[in-house]
Structure formats: structure tokens, C-alpha cells
All heavy atoms as TSV, in Angstrom:
chain	resi	resn	atom	element	x	y	z
A	1	MET	N	N	-110.545	-148.784	-142.135
A	1	MET	CA	C	-111.403	-147.670	-142.498
A	1	MET	C	C	-112.308	-147.267	-141.328
A	1	MET	O	O	-112.503	-146.095	-141.088
A	1	MET	CB	C	-112.232	-148.060	-143.720
A	1	MET	CG	C	-113.196	-146.999	-144.171
A	1	MET	SD	S	-112.310	-145.619	-144.878
A	1	MET	CE	C	-113.619	-144.618	-145.418
A	2	THR	N	N	-112.834	-148.219	-140.618
A	2	THR	CA	C	-113.747	-147.891	-139.518
A	2	THR	C	C	-113.012	-147.222	-138.365
A	2	THR	O	O	-113.629	-146.511	-137.583
A	2	THR	CB	C	-114.475	-149.149	-139.009
A	2	THR	OG1	O	-113.517	-150.104	-138.578
A	2	THR	CG2	C	-115.366	-149.724	-140.087
A	3	GLU	N	N	-111.707	-147.441	-138.237
A	3	GLU	CA	C	-110.950	-146.790	-137.172
A	3	GLU	C	C	-110.675	-145.329	-137.506
A	3	GLU	O	O	-110.598	-144.492	-136.615
A	3	GLU	CB	C	-109.628	-147.521	-136.939
A	3	GLU	CG	C	-109.812	-148.912	-136.380
A	3	GLU	CD	C	-108.490	-149.644	-136.232
A	3	GLU	OE1	O	-107.434	-148.996	-136.273
A	3	GLU	OE2	O	-108.530	-150.868	-136.073
A	4	VAL	N	N	-110.521	-145.010	-138.764
A	4	VAL	CA	C	-110.208	-143.657	-139.183
A	4	VAL	C	C	-111.390	-142.723	-138.957
A	4	VAL	O	O	-111.228	-141.601	-138.494
A	4	VAL	CB	C	-109.770	-143.633	-140.672
A	4	VAL	CG1	C	-109.607	-142.208	-141.160
A	4	VAL	CG2	C	-108.487	-144.417	-140.857
A	5	LEU	N	N	-112.578	-143.177	-139.245
A	5	LEU	CA	C	-113.763	-142.330	-139.110
A	5	LEU	C	C	-113.976	-141.854	-137.677
A	5	LEU	O	O	-114.156	-140.649	-137.457
A	5	LEU	CB	C	-115.003	-143.048	-139.647
A	5	LEU	CG	C	-116.261	-142.208	-139.731
A	5	LEU	CD1	C	-116.048	-140.957	-140.573
A	5	LEU	CD2	C	-117.395	-143.026	-140.308
A	6	PRO	N	N	-113.940	-142.727	-136.659
A	6	PRO	CA	C	-114.101	-142.229	-135.286
A	6	PRO	C	C	-113.004	-141.235	-134.885
A	6	PRO	O	O	-113.266	-140.271	-134.175
A	6	PRO	CB	C	-114.046	-143.481	-134.419
A	6	PRO	CG	C	-114.494	-144.569	-135.320
A	6	PRO	CD	C	-113.971	-144.187	-136.682
A	7	GLN	N	N	-111.772	-141.458	-135.354
A	7	GLN	CA	C	-110.686	-140.520	-135.051
A	7	GLN	C	C	-110.962	-139.167	-135.698
A	7	GLN	O	O	-110.758	-138.125	-135.095
A	7	GLN	CB	C	-109.353	-141.069	-135.535
A	7	GLN	CG	C	-108.866	-142.252	-134.748
A	7	GLN	CD	C	-107.625	-142.895	-135.358
A	7	GLN	OE1	O	-107.206	-142.551	-136.447
A	7	GLN	NE2	N	-107.048	-143.836	-134.635
A	8	PHE	N	N	-111.436	-139.189	-136.943
A	8	PHE	CA	C	-111.769	-137.960	-137.655
A	8	PHE	C	C	-112.878	-137.207	-136.924
A	8	PHE	O	O	-112.802	-135.997	-136.731
A	8	PHE	CB	C	-112.205	-138.290	-139.088
A	8	PHE	CG	C	-112.681	-137.101	-139.864
A	8	PHE	CD1	C	-111.775	-136.182	-140.373
A	8	PHE	CD2	C	-114.035	-136.893	-140.089
A	8	PHE	CE1	C	-112.208	-135.082	-141.093
A	8	PHE	CE2	C	-114.477	-135.799	-140.800
A	8	PHE	CZ	C	-113.563	-134.885	-141.308
A	9	ILE	N	N	-113.889	-137.923	-136.497
A	9	ILE	CA	C	-115.005	-137.312	-135.777
A	9	ILE	C	C	-114.523	-136.720	-134.456
A	9	ILE	O	O	-114.905	-135.608	-134.089
A	9	ILE	CB	C	-116.142	-138.337	-135.552
A	9	ILE	CG1	C	-116.779	-138.694	-136.892
A	9	ILE	CG2	C	-117.185	-137.794	-134.578
A	9	ILE	CD1	C	-117.735	-139.871	-136.839
A	10	GLN	N	N	-113.654	-137.437	-133.754
A	10	GLN	CA	C	-113.142	-136.938	-132.478
A	10	GLN	C	C	-112.329	-135.666	-132.680
A	10	GLN	O	O	-112.422	-134.727	-131.890
A	10	GLN	CB	C	-112.297	-138.002	-131.767
A	10	GLN	CG	C	-111.914	-137.610	-130.355
A	10	GLN	CD	C	-113.126	-137.397	-129.463
A	10	GLN	OE1	O	-114.018	-138.228	-129.409
A	10	GLN	NE2	N	-113.170	-136.270	-128.765
A	11	VAL	N	N	-111.550	-135.615	-133.736
A	11	VAL	CA	C	-110.772	-134.408	-134.037
A	11	VAL	C	C	-111.715	-133.234	-134.270
A	11	VAL	O	O	-111.490	-132.129	-133.773
A	11	VAL	CB	C	-109.855	-134.633	-135.267
A	11	VAL	CG1	C	-109.288	-133.320	-135.790
A	11	VAL	CG2	C	-108.725	-135.592	-134.909
A	12	LYS	N	N	-112.790	-133.464	-135.016
A	12	LYS	CA	C	-113.776	-132.408	-135.274
A	12	LYS	C	C	-114.446	-131.953	-133.973
A	12	LYS	O	O	-114.645	-130.763	-133.749
A	12	LYS	CB	C	-114.847	-132.888	-136.261
A	12	LYS	CG	C	-114.344	-133.080	-137.649
A	12	LYS	CD	C	-114.069	-131.730	-138.270
A	12	LYS	CE	C	-113.868	-131.868	-139.758
A	12	LYS	NZ	N	-113.618	-130.585	-140.384
A	13	ILE	N	N	-114.794	-132.895	-133.117
A	13	ILE	CA	C	-115.424	-132.573	-131.832
A	13	ILE	C	C	-114.473	-131.763	-130.963
A	13	ILE	O	O	-114.857	-130.750	-130.376
A	13	ILE	CB	C	-115.887	-133.857	-131.109
A	13	ILE	CG1	C	-117.069	-134.479	-131.855
A	13	ILE	CG2	C	-116.242	-133.567	-129.654
A	13	ILE	CD1	C	-117.445	-135.859	-131.369
A	14	ASP	N	N	-113.218	-132.200	-130.900
A	14	ASP	CA	C	-112.225	-131.485	-130.090
A	14	ASP	C	C	-112.017	-130.063	-130.602
A	14	ASP	O	O	-111.914	-129.122	-129.817
A	14	ASP	CB	C	-110.893	-132.238	-130.084
A	14	ASP	CG	C	-110.967	-133.550	-129.320
A	14	ASP	OD1	O	-111.934	-133.765	-128.561
A	14	ASP	OD2	O	-110.049	-134.381	-129.503
A	15	ARG	N	N	-111.976	-129.896	-131.913
A	15	ARG	CA	C	-111.798	-128.569	-132.505
A	15	ARG	C	C	-113.002	-127.681	-132.184
A	15	ARG	O	O	-112.845	-126.513	-131.835
A	15	ARG	CB	C	-111.608	-128.676	-134.016
A	15	ARG	CG	C	-111.283	-127.341	-134.659
A	15	ARG	CD	C	-110.968	-127.469	-136.136
A	15	ARG	NE	N	-109.787	-128.290	-136.326
A	15	ARG	CZ	C	-109.636	-129.122	-137.355
A	15	ARG	NH1	N	-110.565	-129.239	-138.277
A	15	ARG	NH2	N	-108.533	-129.830	-137.470
A	16	ALA	N	N	-114.193	-128.225	-132.270
A	16	ALA	CA	C	-115.406	-127.455	-131.975
A	16	ALA	C	C	-115.431	-127.031	-130.509
A	16	ALA	O	O	-115.812	-125.901	-130.187
A	16	ALA	CB	C	-116.648	-128.269	-132.324
A	17	LYS	N	N	-115.027	-127.920	-129.605
A	17	LYS	CA	C	-114.988	-127.580	-128.180
A	17	LYS	C	C	-114.008	-126.450	-127.932
A	17	LYS	O	O	-114.297	-125.528	-127.168
A	17	LYS	CB	C	-114.579	-128.801	-127.350
A	17	LYS	CG	C	-115.660	-129.821	-127.184
A	17	LYS	CD	C	-115.155	-130.981	-126.345
A	17	LYS	CE	C	-116.165	-132.077	-126.198
A	17	LYS	NZ	N	-115.618	-133.225	-125.444
A	18	LYS	N	N	-112.836	-126.518	-128.565
A	18	LYS	CA	C	-111.816	-125.487	-128.392
A	18	LYS	C	C	-112.327	-124.153	-128.920
A	18	LYS	O	O	-112.195	-123.121	-128.261
A	18	LYS	CB	C	-110.527	-125.879	-129.101
A	18	LYS	CG	C	-109.394	-124.894	-128.903
A	18	LYS	CD	C	-108.123	-125.401	-129.548
A	18	LYS	CE	C	-106.941	-124.531	-129.207
A	18	LYS	NZ	N	-106.783	-123.385	-130.028
A	19	GLU	N	N	-112.916	-124.157	-130.104
A	19	GLU	CA	C	-113.437	-122.921	-130.682
A	19	GLU	C	C	-114.556	-122.342	-129.828
A	19	GLU	O	O	-114.636	-121.127	-129.644
A	19	GLU	CB	C	-113.912	-123.164	-132.112
A	19	GLU	CG	C	-112.774	-123.429	-133.075
A	19	GLU	CD	C	-113.229	-123.881	-134.449
A	19	GLU	OE1	O	-114.451	-124.047	-134.670
A	19	GLU	OE2	O	-112.351	-124.084	-135.301
A	20	THR	N	N	-115.404	-123.192	-129.289
A	20	THR	CA	C	-116.492	-122.731	-128.426
A	20	THR	C	C	-115.931	-122.116	-127.148
A	20	THR	O	O	-116.376	-121.052	-126.719
A	20	THR	CB	C	-117.455	-123.888	-128.100
A	20	THR	OG1	O	-117.991	-124.391	-129.322
A	20	THR	CG2	C	-118.582	-123.446	-127.201
A	21	ALA	N	N	-114.949	-122.771	-126.552
A	21	ALA	CA	C	-114.335	-122.253	-125.326
A	21	ALA	C	C	-113.671	-120.908	-125.586
A	21	ALA	O	O	-113.784	-119.983	-124.769
A	21	ALA	CB	C	-113.316	-123.252	-124.780
A	22	GLU	N	N	-113.000	-120.773	-126.727
A	22	GLU	CA	C	-112.365	-119.498	-127.061
A	22	GLU	C	C	-113.413	-118.404	-127.267
A	22	GLU	O	O	-113.212	-117.267	-126.844
A	22	GLU	CB	C	-111.505	-119.652	-128.313
A	22	GLU	CG	C	-110.255	-120.473	-128.080
A	22	GLU	CD	C	-109.504	-120.811	-129.351
A	22	GLU	OE1	O	-109.968	-120.453	-130.459
A	22	GLU	OE2	O	-108.446	-121.436	-129.237
A	23	GLU	N	N	-114.518	-118.741	-127.895
A	23	GLU	CA	C	-115.579	-117.760	-128.135
A	23	GLU	C	C	-116.212	-117.315	-126.811
A	23	GLU	O	O	-116.458	-116.124	-126.609
A	23	GLU	CB	C	-116.652	-118.351	-129.058
A	23	GLU	CG	C	-117.688	-117.361	-129.491
A	23	GLU	CD	C	-117.150	-116.261	-130.389
A	23	GLU	OE1	O	-116.151	-116.460	-131.091
A	23	GLU	OE2	O	-117.748	-115.173	-130.369
A	24	VAL	N	N	-116.449	-118.253	-125.915
A	24	VAL	CA	C	-117.026	-117.915	-124.609
A	24	VAL	C	C	-116.049	-117.043	-123.819
A	24	VAL	O	O	-116.451	-116.031	-123.228
A	24	VAL	CB	C	-117.389	-119.198	-123.827
A	24	VAL	CG1	C	-117.705	-118.890	-122.375
A	24	VAL	CG2	C	-118.544	-119.903	-124.486
A	25	THR	N	N	-114.778	-117.401	-123.833
A	25	THR	CA	C	-113.777	-116.615	-123.116
A	25	THR	C	C	-113.698	-115.214	-123.701
A	25	THR	O	O	-113.603	-114.232	-122.962
A	25	THR	CB	C	-112.397	-117.303	-123.170
A	25	THR	OG1	O	-112.516	-118.603	-122.584
A	25	THR	CG2	C	-111.347	-116.512	-122.417
A	26	LYS	N	N	-113.749	-115.105	-125.030
A	26	LYS	CA	C	-113.730	-113.789	-125.668
A	26	LYS	C	C	-114.939	-112.972	-125.223
A	26	LYS	O	O	-114.817	-111.781	-124.915
A	26	LYS	CB	C	-113.716	-113.919	-127.186
A	26	LYS	CG	C	-113.648	-112.572	-127.899
A	26	LYS	CD	C	-113.780	-112.706	-129.384
A	26	LYS	CE	C	-115.237	-112.826	-129.701
A	26	LYS	NZ	N	-115.617	-112.740	-131.079
A	27	ASP	N	N	-116.100	-113.594	-125.145
A	27	ASP	CA	C	-117.309	-112.897	-124.693
A	27	ASP	C	C	-117.163	-112.416	-123.254
A	27	ASP	O	O	-117.552	-111.293	-122.928
A	27	ASP	CB	C	-118.542	-113.788	-124.834
A	27	ASP	CG	C	-118.937	-114.028	-126.275
A	27	ASP	OD1	O	-118.465	-113.291	-127.179
A	27	ASP	OD2	O	-119.711	-114.974	-126.517
A	28	TYR	N	N	-116.622	-113.267	-122.380
A	28	TYR	CA	C	-116.390	-112.872	-120.989
A	28	TYR	C	C	-115.416	-111.696	-120.930
A	28	TYR	O	O	-115.613	-110.741	-120.185
A	28	TYR	CB	C	-115.827	-114.025	-120.162
A	28	TYR	CG	C	-116.805	-115.113	-119.816
A	28	TYR	CD1	C	-116.363	-116.406	-119.601
A	28	TYR	CD2	C	-118.162	-114.866	-119.680
A	28	TYR	CE1	C	-117.257	-117.421	-119.272
A	28	TYR	CE2	C	-119.050	-115.874	-119.352
A	28	TYR	CZ	C	-118.589	-117.152	-119.144
A	28	TYR	OH	O	-119.460	-118.148	-118.818
A	29	LEU	N	N	-114.362	-111.795	-121.720
A	29	LEU	CA	C	-113.351	-110.749	-121.753
A	29	LEU	C	C	-113.960	-109.415	-122.202
A	29	LEU	O	O	-113.741	-108.374	-121.571
A	29	LEU	CB	C	-112.204	-111.165	-122.678
A	29	LEU	CG	C	-111.026	-110.223	-122.824
A	29	LEU	CD1	C	-110.389	-109.924	-121.476
A	29	LEU	CD2	C	-109.995	-110.826	-123.778
A	30	LEU	N	N	-114.739	-109.468	-123.257
A	30	LEU	CA	C	-115.391	-108.249	-123.744
A	30	LEU	C	C	-116.352	-107.677	-122.704
A	30	LEU	O	O	-116.414	-106.454	-122.510
A	30	LEU	CB	C	-116.138	-108.527	-125.047
A	30	LEU	CG	C	-115.255	-108.700	-126.285
A	30	LEU	CD1	C	-116.077	-109.224	-127.448
A	30	LEU	CD2	C	-114.580	-107.393	-126.636
A	31	ASN	N	N	-117.079	-108.538	-122.027
A	31	ASN	CA	C	-118.005	-108.074	-120.989
A	31	ASN	C	C	-117.258	-107.380	-119.860
A	31	ASN	O	O	-117.675	-106.314	-119.394
A	31	ASN	CB	C	-118.824	-109.247	-120.460
A	31	ASN	CG	C	-119.923	-108.791	-119.527
A	31	ASN	OD1	O	-120.579	-107.784	-119.769
A	31	ASN	ND2	N	-120.113	-109.522	-118.445
A	32	ILE	N	N	-116.159	-107.964	-119.440
A	32	ILE	CA	C	-115.363	-107.353	-118.374
A	32	ILE	C	C	-114.824	-106.000	-118.827
A	32	ILE	O	O	-114.865	-105.015	-118.089
A	32	ILE	CB	C	-114.217	-108.287	-117.937
A	32	ILE	CG1	C	-114.790	-109.486	-117.175
A	32	ILE	CG2	C	-113.192	-107.550	-117.075
A	32	ILE	CD1	C	-113.789	-110.583	-116.918
A	33	LEU	N	N	-114.322	-105.939	-120.055
A	33	LEU	CA	C	-113.766	-104.690	-120.564
A	33	LEU	C	C	-114.840	-103.610	-120.707
A	33	LEU	O	O	-114.560	-102.429	-120.487
A	33	LEU	CB	C	-113.057	-104.925	-121.901
A	33	LEU	CG	C	-111.773	-105.743	-121.815
A	33	LEU	CD1	C	-111.278	-106.090	-123.209
A	33	LEU	CD2	C	-110.704	-105.012	-121.018
A	34	ASN	N	N	-116.046	-104.013	-121.070
A	34	ASN	CA	C	-117.130	-103.052	-121.261
A	34	ASN	C	C	-117.756	-102.572	-119.957
A	34	ASN	O	O	-118.424	-101.537	-119.935
A	34	ASN	CB	C	-118.218	-103.639	-122.161
A	34	ASN	CG	C	-117.761	-103.765	-123.594
A	34	ASN	OD1	O	-116.947	-102.989	-124.069
A	34	ASN	ND2	N	-118.280	-104.755	-124.297
A	35	THR	N	N	-117.561	-103.320	-118.878
A	35	THR	CA	C	-118.221	-102.969	-117.620
A	35	THR	C	C	-117.256	-102.528	-116.520
A	35	THR	O	O	-117.698	-102.213	-115.411
A	35	THR	CB	C	-119.062	-104.151	-117.097
A	35	THR	OG1	O	-118.214	-105.289	-116.917
A	35	THR	CG2	C	-120.187	-104.485	-118.062
A	36	THR	N	N	-115.978	-102.505	-116.837
A	36	THR	CA	C	-114.980	-102.080	-115.852
A	36	THR	C	C	-113.988	-101.138	-116.512
A	36	THR	O	O	-114.050	-100.899	-117.713
A	36	THR	CB	C	-114.192	-103.276	-115.270
A	36	THR	OG1	O	-113.357	-103.824	-116.283
A	36	THR	CG2	C	-115.102	-104.343	-114.706
A	37	ASN	N	N	-113.074	-100.645	-115.734
A	37	ASN	CA	C	-111.996	-99.812	-116.262
A	37	ASN	C	C	-110.693	-100.601	-116.367
A	37	ASN	O	O	-109.620	-100.010	-116.413
A	37	ASN	CB	C	-111.780	-98.588	-115.360
A	37	ASN	CG	C	-112.932	-97.617	-115.442
A	37	ASN	OD1	O	-113.519	-97.449	-116.507
A	37	ASN	ND2	N	-113.266	-96.992	-114.338
A	38	LEU	N	N	-110.804	-101.925	-116.410
A	38	LEU	CA	C	-109.603	-102.750	-116.486
A	38	LEU	C	C	-108.985	-102.698	-117.877
A	38	LEU	O	O	-109.686	-102.551	-118.883
A	38	LEU	CB	C	-109.933	-104.209	-116.149
A	38	LEU	CG	C	-110.365	-104.513	-114.722
A	38	LEU	CD1	C	-110.738	-105.986	-114.594
A	38	LEU	CD2	C	-109.258	-104.168	-113.742
A	39	THR	N	N	-107.672	-102.853	-117.911
A	39	THR	CA	C	-106.976	-102.993	-119.184
A	39	THR	C	C	-107.196	-104.417	-119.687
A	39	THR	O	O	-107.561	-105.316	-118.891
A	39	THR	CB	C	-105.461	-102.760	-119.013
A	39	THR	OG1	O	-104.935	-103.801	-118.173
A	39	THR	CG2	C	-105.170	-101.388	-118.412
A	40	PRO	N	N	-106.968	-104.657	-120.957
A	40	PRO	CA	C	-107.089	-106.035	-121.450
A	40	PRO	C	C	-106.223	-107.024	-120.673
A	40	PRO	O	O	-106.679	-108.123	-120.351
A	40	PRO	CB	C	-106.648	-105.930	-122.911
A	40	PRO	CG	C	-107.035	-104.541	-123.301
A	40	PRO	CD	C	-106.748	-103.714	-122.068
A	41	ASP	N	N	-105.000	-106.630	-120.330
A	41	ASP	CA	C	-104.136	-107.552	-119.580
A	41	ASP	C	C	-104.686	-107.843	-118.187
A	41	ASP	O	O	-104.648	-108.989	-117.726
A	41	ASP	CB	C	-102.715	-106.998	-119.477
A	41	ASP	CG	C	-101.940	-107.159	-120.776
A	41	ASP	OD1	O	-102.061	-108.225	-121.415
A	41	ASP	OD2	O	-101.226	-106.214	-121.154
A	42	LYS	N	N	-105.217	-106.824	-117.520
A	42	LYS	CA	C	-105.799	-107.032	-116.183
A	42	LYS	C	C	-107.057	-107.896	-116.275
A	42	LYS	O	O	-107.299	-108.755	-115.425
A	42	LYS	CB	C	-106.120	-105.701	-115.499
A	42	LYS	CG	C	-104.906	-104.900	-115.131
A	42	LYS	CD	C	-104.131	-105.576	-114.030
A	42	LYS	CE	C	-102.970	-104.710	-113.608
A	42	LYS	NZ	N	-102.102	-105.363	-112.639
A	43	ALA	N	N	-107.850	-107.697	-117.318
A	43	ALA	CA	C	-109.049	-108.519	-117.500
A	43	ALA	C	C	-108.651	-109.972	-117.759
A	43	ALA	O	O	-109.293	-110.895	-117.249
A	43	ALA	CB	C	-109.888	-107.979	-118.651
A	44	MET	N	N	-107.601	-110.172	-118.532
A	44	MET	CA	C	-107.134	-111.542	-118.789
A	44	MET	C	C	-106.543	-112.162	-117.525
A	44	MET	O	O	-106.681	-113.365	-117.314
A	44	MET	CB	C	-106.136	-111.556	-119.949
A	44	MET	CG	C	-106.816	-111.358	-121.288
A	44	MET	SD	S	-105.728	-111.584	-122.691
A	44	MET	CE	C	-105.459	-109.887	-123.148
A	45	ASP	N	N	-105.908	-111.349	-116.681
A	45	ASP	CA	C	-105.452	-111.839	-115.374
A	45	ASP	C	C	-106.651	-112.343	-114.570
A	45	ASP	O	O	-106.608	-113.425	-113.987
A	45	ASP	CB	C	-104.760	-110.736	-114.568
A	45	ASP	CG	C	-103.375	-110.386	-115.074
A	45	ASP	OD1	O	-102.792	-111.169	-115.852
A	45	ASP	OD2	O	-102.876	-109.305	-114.694
A	46	LEU	N	N	-107.710	-111.536	-114.554
A	46	LEU	CA	C	-108.925	-111.883	-113.810
A	46	LEU	C	C	-109.515	-113.208	-114.307
A	46	LEU	O	O	-109.970	-114.032	-113.501
A	46	LEU	CB	C	-109.953	-110.761	-113.960
A	46	LEU	CG	C	-111.251	-110.916	-113.207
A	46	LEU	CD1	C	-111.013	-110.821	-111.705
A	46	LEU	CD2	C	-112.231	-109.855	-113.640
A	47	LEU	N	N	-109.496	-113.420	-115.620
A	47	LEU	CA	C	-110.041	-114.652	-116.196
A	47	LEU	C	C	-109.065	-115.819	-116.139
A	47	LEU	O	O	-109.449	-116.948	-116.430
A	47	LEU	CB	C	-110.453	-114.403	-117.656
A	47	LEU	CG	C	-111.661	-113.502	-117.846
A	47	LEU	CD1	C	-111.837	-113.155	-119.307
A	47	LEU	CD2	C	-112.911	-114.183	-117.308
A	48	GLY	N	N	-107.822	-115.546	-115.782
A	48	GLY	CA	C	-106.829	-116.625	-115.708
A	48	GLY	C	C	-106.391	-117.117	-117.071
A	48	GLY	O	O	-106.054	-118.299	-117.229
A	49	ILE	N	N	-106.374	-116.233	-118.047
A	49	ILE	CA	C	-105.951	-116.615	-119.396
A	49	ILE	C	C	-104.434	-116.750	-119.401
A	49	ILE	O	O	-103.722	-115.818	-119.023
A	49	ILE	CB	C	-106.418	-115.569	-120.433
A	49	ILE	CG1	C	-107.950	-115.545	-120.471
A	49	ILE	CG2	C	-105.829	-115.861	-121.811
A	49	ILE	CD1	C	-108.538	-114.458	-121.338
A	50	PRO	N	N	-103.926	-117.900	-119.830
A	50	PRO	CA	C	-102.479	-118.113	-119.848
A	50	PRO	C	C	-101.769	-117.128	-120.784
A	50	PRO	O	O	-102.330	-116.699	-121.805
A	50	PRO	CB	C	-102.321	-119.542	-120.387
A	50	PRO	CG	C	-103.655	-120.179	-120.217
A	50	PRO	CD	C	-104.658	-119.081	-120.277
A	51	ALA	N	N	-100.544	-116.790	-120.433
A	51	ALA	CA	C	-99.752	-115.845	-121.235
A	51	ALA	C	C	-99.626	-116.299	-122.681
A	51	ALA	O	O	-99.645	-115.473	-123.599
A	51	ALA	CB	C	-98.374	-115.653	-120.609
A	52	ALA	N	N	-99.529	-117.581	-122.901
A	52	ALA	CA	C	-99.366	-118.111	-124.260
A	52	ALA	C	C	-100.599	-117.846	-125.123
A	52	ALA	O	O	-100.482	-117.756	-126.350
A	52	ALA	CB	C	-99.077	-119.601	-124.205
A	53	ASP	N	N	-101.774	-117.731	-124.515
A	53	ASP	CA	C	-103.014	-117.516	-125.264
A	53	ASP	C	C	-103.357	-116.037	-125.449
A	53	ASP	O	O	-104.229	-115.691	-126.240
A	53	ASP	CB	C	-104.190	-118.200	-124.556
A	53	ASP	CG	C	-104.063	-119.709	-124.542
A	53	ASP	OD1	O	-103.284	-120.249	-125.351
A	53	ASP	OD2	O	-104.744	-120.347	-123.723
A	54	ARG	N	N	-102.700	-115.174	-124.727
A	54	ARG	CA	C	-103.066	-113.760	-124.738
A	54	ARG	C	C	-102.915	-113.073	-126.098
A	54	ARG	O	O	-103.783	-112.275	-126.463
A	54	ARG	CB	C	-102.316	-113.002	-123.654
A	54	ARG	CG	C	-102.839	-113.421	-122.286
A	54	ARG	CD	C	-102.146	-112.732	-121.158
A	54	ARG	NE	N	-102.680	-113.259	-119.907
A	54	ARG	CZ	C	-102.763	-112.575	-118.797
A	54	ARG	NH1	N	-102.324	-111.333	-118.760
A	54	ARG	NH2	N	-103.256	-113.129	-117.712
A	55	PRO	N	N	-101.874	-113.355	-126.869
A	55	PRO	CA	C	-101.796	-112.718	-128.194
A	55	PRO	C	C	-103.016	-113.033	-129.070
A	55	PRO	O	O	-103.511	-112.157	-129.784
A	55	PRO	CB	C	-100.516	-113.282	-128.799
A	55	PRO	CG	C	-99.674	-113.625	-127.621
A	55	PRO	CD	C	-100.656	-114.109	-126.581
A	56	MET	N	N	-103.520	-114.252	-128.983
A	56	MET	CA	C	-104.697	-114.626	-129.764
A	56	MET	C	C	-105.903	-113.789	-129.328
A	56	MET	O	O	-106.627	-113.260	-130.174
A	56	MET	CB	C	-105.017	-116.113	-129.580
A	56	MET	CG	C	-106.312	-116.528	-130.265
A	56	MET	SD	S	-106.919	-118.130	-129.776
A	56	MET	CE	C	-107.201	-117.931	-128.027
A	57	TYR	N	N	-106.105	-113.638	-128.022
A	57	TYR	CA	C	-107.245	-112.864	-127.534
A	57	TYR	C	C	-107.086	-111.378	-127.847
A	57	TYR	O	O	-108.059	-110.701	-128.162
A	57	TYR	CB	C	-107.478	-113.098	-126.045
A	57	TYR	CG	C	-108.090	-114.444	-125.785
A	57	TYR	CD1	C	-107.337	-115.491	-125.271
A	57	TYR	CD2	C	-109.419	-114.700	-126.097
A	57	TYR	CE1	C	-107.897	-116.748	-125.063
A	57	TYR	CE2	C	-109.988	-115.941	-125.895
A	57	TYR	CZ	C	-109.218	-116.964	-125.376
A	57	TYR	OH	O	-109.771	-118.201	-125.180
A	58	LYS	N	N	-105.860	-110.865	-127.782
A	58	LYS	CA	C	-105.643	-109.472	-128.153
A	58	LYS	C	C	-105.973	-109.242	-129.623
A	58	LYS	O	O	-106.534	-108.205	-129.983
A	58	LYS	CB	C	-104.194	-109.059	-127.837
A	58	LYS	CG	C	-103.953	-108.885	-126.347
A	58	LYS	CD	C	-102.531	-108.483	-126.063
A	58	LYS	CE	C	-102.321	-108.317	-124.559
A	58	LYS	NZ	N	-100.949	-107.938	-124.228
A	59	GLU	N	N	-105.651	-110.202	-130.449
A	59	GLU	CA	C	-105.980	-110.110	-131.869
A	59	GLU	C	C	-107.501	-110.152	-132.070
A	59	GLU	O	O	-108.046	-109.389	-132.871
A	59	GLU	CB	C	-105.303	-111.234	-132.649
A	59	GLU	CG	C	-105.401	-111.089	-134.151
A	59	GLU	CD	C	-104.716	-109.838	-134.684
A	59	GLU	OE1	O	-103.693	-109.414	-134.132
A	59	GLU	OE2	O	-105.222	-109.286	-135.681
A	60	LEU	N	N	-108.176	-111.018	-131.332
A	60	LEU	CA	C	-109.636	-111.076	-131.407
A	60	LEU	C	C	-110.273	-109.768	-130.971
A	60	LEU	O	O	-111.286	-109.342	-131.540
A	60	LEU	CB	C	-110.175	-112.231	-130.551
A	60	LEU	CG	C	-109.903	-113.643	-131.036
A	60	LEU	CD1	C	-110.331	-114.662	-129.982
A	60	LEU	CD2	C	-110.624	-113.909	-132.344
A	61	LEU	N	N	-109.680	-109.112	-129.974
A	61	LEU	CA	C	-110.212	-107.838	-129.504
A	61	LEU	C	C	-110.068	-106.746	-130.576
A	61	LEU	O	O	-110.914	-105.867	-130.665
A	61	LEU	CB	C	-109.512	-107.403	-128.213
A	61	LEU	CG	C	-109.830	-108.220	-126.965
A	61	LEU	CD1	C	-108.959	-107.753	-125.809
A	61	LEU	CD2	C	-111.291	-108.137	-126.610
A	62	LYS	N	N	-109.005	-106.810	-131.347
A	62	LYS	CA	C	-108.811	-105.830	-132.417
A	62	LYS	C	C	-109.918	-105.936	-133.465
A	62	LYS	O	O	-110.315	-104.944	-134.046
A	62	LYS	CB	C	-107.462	-106.050	-133.107
A	62	LYS	CG	C	-106.282	-105.626	-132.319
A	62	LYS	CD	C	-105.016	-105.868	-133.122
A	62	LYS	CE	C	-103.771	-105.595	-132.315
A	62	LYS	NZ	N	-102.568	-105.909	-133.085
A	63	ASN	N	N	-110.388	-107.157	-133.692
A	63	ASN	CA	C	-111.403	-107.402	-134.710
A	63	ASN	C	C	-112.815	-107.101	-134.223
A	63	ASN	O	O	-113.754	-107.175	-134.983
A	63	ASN	CB	C	-111.337	-108.856	-135.195
A	63	ASN	CG	C	-110.017	-109.163	-135.850
A	63	ASN	OD1	O	-109.378	-108.309	-136.432
A	63	ASN	ND2	N	-109.584	-110.405	-135.744
A	64	LYS	N	N	-112.987	-106.800	-132.961
A	64	LYS	CA	C	-114.311	-106.562	-132.394
A	64	LYS	C	C	-114.671	-105.125	-132.391
A	64	LYS	O	O	-113.980	-104.223	-132.253
A	64	LYS	CB	C	-114.371	-107.139	-130.971
A	64	LYS	CG	C	-115.750	-107.377	-130.493
A	64	LYS	CD	C	-116.455	-108.371	-131.352
A	64	LYS	CE	C	-117.802	-108.700	-130.733
A	64	LYS	NZ	N	-118.778	-109.087	-131.612
């Protein structure tokens, strides 16, 4: 039982870090788009967002 709890906590911590990183990246992306004439793809190139993650960020941009 004591081994399961630390693993559960670590999973929660890892998920929170990932969500925070995605939120910060989305904020950077929005800032770039609002202050430049770059397309979303060019802004993601500038931020170094991997191709595999781009559909998620494009979806987030639709909701903003």
C-alpha cells in the first residue's frame, strides 16, 4: 500500500507539470500570434513545437 501512494502522487505531479508546460507554451504561442504576422505553423516553428503536438495546440487556438 505504501508503494502505491508515492506512485500515484508522482503520476499526479507529472500530469500537472505537463499541463502547466502546455499552458505556458499556449500562452507564448498566443503572444507571438498577437504581436507578429506569423501563421500558427510559423509561430510553432519559432517555438520548436514538435509536429506531433501541433494538432493539440491548433485545437487550443480554436478555443481561444
